[in-house]
C-alpha positions, 0 to 999 in steps of 0.5 A: 891086209891094206888092201882088204880094209880098202876094198871093205870100205868102198863096197857100200857106196850111196843107199838106194833111199838116197839115190831116189830122194835125190831123183825125187828132188830133181823132179820136184825142182823141174816141176817147181821151175816150170810152174814158177816159169809159166806163172811169169809168163802169165804175169807178163801177158797180163801186164803187157795188156794181152790177157785179162786177169782171172777176175776182170770179167766178174769184177767189171760185169756191171760197167760193161753190161751198162756199156753194152746196154747203152751202145748196143750190140752188133756182134761178137767184136762188141763183147769183151773176150772175158764174157761168152754171150747170148743176145736175144731180139725182142721176141725172146729168140736168139739172134746170137750166142757162143754158149751151149749146154746148161750154161745156154739154158741158164743164160736164156732164162736170164735174158728172157727176164731181162726182156721185161726189165726197165731199160739200165737195169742190169741183173747179176747172179753168181752162178756157182763153179766161178761162173757169173751171169749178167743179163740186161735189156738193150736200147734197141729192144732185145736182151743180152746175157754175158757169162764169165768165168773165173780164168784169165782170157786172152784180150783179143779173140784172134789170139 
């Protein structure tokens, strides 16, 4: 009789819902750990100066534009990596760009408007979807438009 009672008691085990919940908890913990680790790595890279934080481009658009307008732009090495750029000559033709699609068209429109602006003028416009456009005339003639997206960016173009 004692053997029957032991067998009956040991038969049930853990309900299937608890097994599923346990593995769901494991998967959630693994996902949370991976997310936390990637956030920590990104924070370390920002602190070490390898990555611009997401808000760096929009927050510094005026200062960067004024510096580029004053010093001139010779190529992509002069433009911080937080920005995509468009450079027009004094006739409004594209000299250099790393933009494409609707961003290029919007930047062309702003840069052509900046061709007629007074030196030192910087026009900044939020383009929606986390985009910021800054357009300004260049010292030697021509105009430049910078486009920044609200995302972290590498400090160096080599990375």
